[in-house]
C-alpha positions as CSV (number, residue, x, y, z in Angstrom):
1,M,5.2,134.7,-111.4
2,R,2.4,133.2,-109.3
3,N,0.1,130.4,-110.5
4,P,-3.5,132.3,-110.8
5,H,-4.6,128.3,-111.3
6,S,-2.4,127.2,-107.7
7,K,-4.9,128.7,-105.1
8,P,-7.6,126.4,-107.2
9,V,-5.6,123.2,-107.8
10,L,-4.5,123.1,-103.6
11,A,-8.2,123.6,-102.8
12,T,-8.8,120.9,-105.4
13,V,-6.2,118.8,-103.3
14,D,-7.2,119.5,-100.6
15,G,-11.0,118.8,-100.9
16,H,-10.0,115.5,-102.0
17,R,-8.3,115.1,-99.4
18,R,-10.6,116.0,-96.8
19,R,-13.4,113.2,-98.6
20,L,-10.6,110.5,-98.1
21,L,-10.4,111.3,-95.0
22,R,-14.4,111.5,-94.4
23,S,-14.6,108.8,-96.6
24,G,-12.1,106.6,-94.6
25,A,-14.0,107.7,-91.2
26,A,-17.0,106.3,-93.3
27,V,-15.7,102.8,-93.9
28,A,-14.4,103.0,-90.0
29,G,-17.8,104.0,-88.9
30,M,-19.3,100.8,-91.2
31,L,-16.7,98.3,-89.6
32,A,-17.1,99.4,-86.4
33,M,-21.0,98.9,-87.6
34,P,-21.5,95.0,-86.9
35,A,-21.1,95.5,-83.3
36,I,-23.3,98.3,-82.4
37,V,-26.0,96.6,-84.6
38,R,-25.6,93.3,-82.3
39,A,-25.8,94.7,-79.6
40,Q,-29.2,96.9,-81.0
41,S,-30.8,93.7,-82.2
42,T,-30.2,91.6,-78.8
43,P,-34.2,90.3,-78.8
44,R,-36.3,92.5,-76.8
45,I,-38.0,89.5,-74.1
46,R,-42.0,90.2,-73.8
47,I,-43.3,89.1,-70.8
48,G,-47.0,89.0,-70.1
49,F,-48.4,89.9,-66.4
50,W,-51.8,89.9,-65.1
51,P,-51.7,92.7,-62.1
52,V,-52.2,90.3,-59.3
53,A,-49.8,90.0,-56.1
54,A,-49.1,86.6,-57.3
55,G,-46.4,88.2,-59.9
56,L,-44.2,89.9,-57.3
57,P,-41.0,88.1,-58.4
58,F,-41.0,89.3,-61.7
59,F,-41.8,92.8,-60.6
60,A,-38.7,93.3,-58.1
61,A,-36.8,91.5,-61.0
62,V,-37.5,94.2,-63.0
63,E,-37.0,97.4,-60.4
64,Q,-34.1,95.3,-58.9
65,G,-32.6,95.8,-62.5
66,Y,-31.8,91.6,-62.5
67,F,-32.6,91.2,-65.8
68,K,-30.5,94.1,-67.0
69,A,-27.2,93.0,-65.0
70,A,-27.9,89.5,-67.0
71,G,-27.9,91.9,-70.1
72,L,-31.6,91.5,-71.2
73,D,-34.0,93.6,-72.7
74,V,-37.0,92.7,-70.7
75,E,-40.3,94.4,-71.5
76,A,-43.1,94.0,-69.2
77,L,-46.5,94.3,-70.6
78,K,-49.9,94.5,-68.5
79,F,-52.9,92.1,-69.7
80,A,-56.5,92.5,-68.2
81,G,-56.6,88.7,-67.7
82,A,-54.6,85.6,-68.1
83,Q,-56.2,83.9,-71.4
84,Q,-55.0,87.9,-73.1
85,V,-51.5,86.7,-71.8
86,M,-51.5,83.3,-73.2
87,E,-53.5,84.4,-76.3
88,A,-50.3,86.9,-76.7
89,M,-47.9,83.9,-75.9
90,L,-50.3,82.1,-78.7
91,S,-50.2,84.9,-82.0
92,G,-46.9,85.9,-80.7
93,R,-46.4,89.4,-79.3
94,C,-45.4,87.7,-76.1
95,D,-42.3,85.4,-75.2
96,G,-43.9,84.1,-71.7
97,S,-45.9,84.7,-68.7
98,A,-44.9,86.3,-65.3
99,N,-46.3,84.4,-62.2
100,G,-49.7,84.4,-61.5
101,T,-51.1,83.8,-65.1
102,G,-53.0,80.9,-64.8
103,S,-52.1,77.9,-65.3
104,A,-55.1,76.8,-67.1
105,N,-55.3,79.6,-69.3
106,L,-52.0,78.3,-70.3
107,A,-53.3,74.7,-70.8
108,I,-55.7,76.1,-73.3
109,G,-52.7,77.5,-75.1
110,E,-50.8,74.1,-75.3
111,I,-53.8,72.2,-76.4
112,A,-54.2,74.5,-78.9
113,Q,-50.5,74.9,-80.2
114,P,-49.2,71.7,-78.3
115,G,-45.7,72.3,-77.6
116,L,-46.0,76.3,-77.3
117,F,-44.4,76.7,-73.6
118,K,-42.1,75.8,-70.4
119,I,-43.6,76.3,-67.1
120,F,-40.5,77.3,-65.2
121,C,-41.2,78.5,-61.7
122,T,-44.9,78.2,-60.0
123,N,-46.8,79.9,-57.2
124,P,-48.4,77.1,-55.1
125,S,-51.2,78.7,-52.8
126,N,-53.1,77.1,-49.9
127,A,-54.7,78.2,-46.2
128,R,-51.0,79.0,-45.4
129,N,-49.8,80.6,-48.8
130,V,-52.9,82.4,-49.2
131,L,-53.7,83.7,-53.0
132,E,-57.3,82.4,-53.3
133,E,-60.6,82.6,-50.8
134,F,-64.0,83.1,-50.5
135,L,-65.1,86.4,-49.1
136,V,-68.5,87.9,-47.7
137,A,-69.8,91.5,-46.7
138,K,-68.0,92.0,-42.9
139,D,-72.0,91.7,-41.2
140,S,-72.9,89.0,-43.5
141,G,-74.6,85.9,-41.5
142,I,-72.7,83.2,-43.6
143,K,-70.8,81.1,-41.7
144,S,-69.3,78.2,-44.6
145,A,-69.6,77.9,-47.9
146,A,-72.0,75.9,-47.8
147,E,-74.5,78.5,-47.5
148,F,-73.8,79.9,-50.5
149,K,-76.2,77.4,-51.5
150,G,-79.0,79.4,-54.0
151,K,-77.0,82.7,-53.5
152,K,-75.2,84.8,-56.3
153,I,-71.1,84.2,-56.2
154,A,-68.9,86.4,-57.8
155,S,-66.0,85.0,-59.9
156,G,-62.9,86.7,-61.2
157,P,-62.8,86.6,-65.4
158,G,-62.0,83.9,-67.3
159,I,-62.5,80.1,-67.4
160,Q,-60.3,79.4,-65.0
161,N,-62.0,80.9,-62.5
162,V,-65.1,80.5,-63.3
163,T,-64.8,76.6,-63.6
164,L,-62.9,76.9,-59.9
165,A,-66.0,78.7,-58.4
166,K,-68.2,76.2,-60.3
167,T,-66.7,73.1,-58.9
168,M,-65.7,74.5,-55.6
169,L,-69.6,75.7,-54.9
170,E,-70.8,72.2,-55.8
171,R,-68.4,70.1,-53.6
172,A,-68.9,72.5,-50.5
173,G,-72.6,71.7,-50.9
174,A,-73.9,75.0,-52.1
175,S,-76.2,73.4,-54.9
176,G,-77.9,76.3,-56.9
177,A,-75.6,79.0,-56.5
178,T,-75.1,81.2,-59.5
179,V,-71.6,82.3,-60.4
180,I,-71.0,85.6,-62.2
181,E,-68.0,86.4,-63.6
182,L,-66.9,90.2,-62.2
183,P,-63.6,92.0,-62.8
184,I,-61.0,91.5,-59.6
185,G,-61.1,94.6,-58.7
186,Q,-65.0,95.2,-58.1
187,H,-65.3,92.3,-56.3
188,V,-65.3,94.1,-53.0
189,A,-67.9,96.9,-53.9
190,A,-70.3,94.1,-55.3
191,V,-69.9,92.2,-52.1
192,A,-70.3,95.3,-49.6
193,T,-73.4,96.5,-51.8
194,G,-74.8,93.8,-52.0
195,Q,-75.2,93.2,-55.6
196,V,-73.8,89.7,-55.0
197,D,-73.6,87.6,-51.8
198,G,-70.2,86.5,-51.9
199,C,-66.9,86.3,-54.1
200,Y,-64.6,83.5,-54.9
201,T,-61.4,86.3,-55.4
202,L,-57.6,86.6,-55.4
203,E,-55.8,88.5,-53.2
204,P,-55.3,91.4,-52.7
205,T,-58.8,91.5,-52.9
206,G,-59.2,89.9,-49.2
207,T,-57.4,92.4,-48.1
208,V,-58.4,95.3,-49.6
209,G,-61.7,94.7,-47.6
210,R,-60.7,94.2,-44.4
211,L,-58.8,97.0,-44.1
212,N,-61.6,99.6,-45.9
213,G,-63.9,97.4,-43.1
214,T,-66.4,96.0,-45.4
215,T,-65.8,92.3,-46.3
216,R,-64.5,89.4,-44.3
217,V,-62.3,86.0,-45.2
218,L,-64.9,83.3,-44.9
219,E,-62.6,80.8,-46.3
220,A,-59.1,81.1,-47.3
221,G,-56.9,78.0,-49.4
222,V,-60.3,77.0,-51.1
223,V,-59.1,75.6,-54.5
224,A,-56.4,73.4,-52.2
225,H,-59.1,72.2,-50.0
226,Y,-62.3,71.6,-52.4
227,I,-60.3,70.8,-55.4
228,L,-57.1,69.2,-54.5
229,G,-58.5,67.9,-51.3
230,D,-56.3,69.1,-48.8
231,P,-56.1,73.1,-47.2
232,M,-52.2,72.4,-46.6
233,A,-51.6,71.5,-50.3
234,P,-50.0,73.0,-52.9
235,W,-52.4,74.6,-55.6
236,H,-50.1,75.5,-58.7
237,G,-52.9,77.9,-59.8
238,G,-50.6,80.4,-61.6
239,A,-47.1,79.9,-63.6
240,A,-43.9,81.8,-65.1
241,S,-43.3,80.4,-68.0
242,L,-41.4,81.2,-71.7
243,T,-42.4,80.0,-75.3
244,T,-40.9,76.8,-76.8
245,D,-40.2,79.2,-79.9
246,F,-38.2,81.7,-77.4
247,I,-35.9,78.7,-75.9
248,Q,-34.9,77.2,-79.1
249,K,-33.6,80.3,-80.6
250,H,-32.4,81.9,-77.8
251,P,-31.3,79.2,-75.7
252,D,-28.9,81.0,-73.7
253,M,-30.5,83.9,-73.5
254,A,-33.7,81.8,-71.9
255,K,-30.8,80.2,-69.3
256,Q,-30.3,84.2,-67.9
257,Y,-33.5,85.0,-68.1
258,I,-34.5,82.4,-65.9
259,A,-31.4,82.7,-63.7
260,A,-32.1,86.1,-63.3
261,Y,-36.1,85.8,-62.8
262,R,-34.3,83.2,-59.9
263,R,-32.6,86.3,-57.8
264,G,-36.2,88.1,-58.0
265,V,-37.9,84.9,-56.1
266,E,-34.9,84.6,-53.6
267,F,-35.7,87.9,-52.9
268,V,-39.5,87.6,-52.3
269,R,-38.2,84.9,-49.7
270,K,-35.7,86.4,-48.3
271,Q,-36.4,89.9,-48.0
272,P,-40.2,89.9,-48.5
273,A,-41.2,93.2,-46.8
274,D,-38.4,95.0,-49.1
275,A,-39.9,92.7,-52.1
276,R,-43.2,93.9,-51.3
277,Q,-42.6,97.6,-52.3
278,Y,-42.8,96.7,-56.2
279,M,-46.2,95.7,-55.9
280,K,-46.5,99.1,-56.8
281,G,-47.1,100.5,-60.1
282,Y,-47.7,97.3,-61.6
283,T,-50.7,95.8,-59.4
284,A,-53.4,98.3,-57.8
285,I,-51.7,97.6,-54.3
286,E,-50.2,101.2,-53.0
287,G,-49.8,102.5,-49.9
288,P,-50.1,100.4,-46.3
289,L,-51.7,97.6,-48.6
290,T,-48.3,96.4,-49.9
291,N,-47.6,95.6,-46.3
292,E,-50.9,93.8,-45.3
293,V,-51.4,91.4,-48.5
294,P,-50.3,87.8,-47.9
295,L,-47.9,86.1,-50.3
296,A,-47.8,83.2,-52.4
297,A,-44.8,80.7,-52.2
298,Y,-42.7,80.2,-55.0
299,M,-41.5,76.9,-56.5
300,M,-38.6,77.0,-59.0
301,Y,-38.7,74.2,-62.2
302,D,-35.9,72.1,-60.4
303,E,-37.5,72.4,-57.0
304,F,-40.4,70.5,-57.7
305,Q,-41.4,67.2,-56.2
306,A,-43.3,64.3,-57.5
307,S,-46.2,65.0,-55.7
308,D,-45.9,68.3,-56.5
309,V,-46.3,67.5,-60.3
310,Q,-49.0,65.1,-58.9
311,Y,-50.7,68.0,-57.2
312,F,-50.2,69.9,-60.5
313,Q,-52.1,67.2,-62.4
314,K,-54.8,66.6,-60.2
315,F,-56.2,70.3,-61.1
316,Y,-55.6,70.2,-64.8
317,D,-57.2,66.7,-64.7
318,L,-60.5,68.5,-63.4
319,F,-60.5,70.7,-66.7
320,T,-60.6,67.2,-68.4
321,E,-63.0,66.2,-66.5
322,K,-65.1,69.5,-67.0
323,N,-64.6,69.4,-70.9
324,I,-62.7,72.8,-70.8
325,F,-60.1,71.0,-72.0
326,S,-60.9,68.9,-74.6
327,K,-57.8,66.3,-74.0
328,K,-56.2,65.4,-71.1
329,V,-53.2,68.2,-70.5
330,D,-50.1,66.1,-68.7
331,V,-48.0,68.4,-66.2
332,A,-44.7,66.8,-66.6
333,P,-43.7,67.5,-70.1
334,L,-44.9,71.1,-69.4
335,I,-42.1,71.2,-66.9
336,Y,-39.0,73.4,-68.0
337,K,-35.8,70.8,-67.6
338,G,-32.9,73.3,-67.7
């Protein structure tokens, strides 16, 4: 006679077996979990950038997939100015800066927190590798920076831009000039409408004004000329960096990041025409403008010569002289050693 309880017993046994199988699968899943967790816990590298043309190697490295190819998770964070990038690094919201971030702004962070960062790439500019310039209206009668005497001159925001503008005007003989801080995106309109008589600005501003027929470049390479004393001297005005905290916590990852960034630099050097497209989306540069903007040079940490450090130091010393830096900042210890 069939046991009336057999089916429930079998069902119970089968249910128990299924529970064991599910339990085994769960254990297997748990055993596999550490690898997944490790993959997901790979630190995101948060890099602050200012939307100017000098950041091109970083933009290219992101878009060309160089960071991904190195197994890195890099997040590009856009800031309104270089000062904000530095402040984010100080607060731990950023792990580094892209090229184009003002070197003097970074130095202020170094004074606030000694040992904050290491510079691994700069974007030296001069009269040939143009980044900075004086602009005037296309039909302006001004023929030299000395004629800015008593005029209203715009500069980009932040202590680096304003200090440089005031000092260059003084050294050019333009006494009594008034420097007005304006976002760089407003420089062309301010000059064209006569709101200001000229401006100290960064590319692509000069190219924008030239292409729309409203402004002309009065002089390029002005920091090299008036601050460093030679229009062809390298002005290391912007720098790519990583925080020392990130480098110490993730030394291998830092090396991989810098190697991938170097690929971006090499791409810009060897294929500038192809690289230019990556200004779109990261800067206000679009359309035909991408083919017209002059490109800064780039210098990796292991390409520095003694003369480069000396010119870089001369730039920093100006800010000490002007009491912008509360103490002298030595450049050499800030350069990444590899």
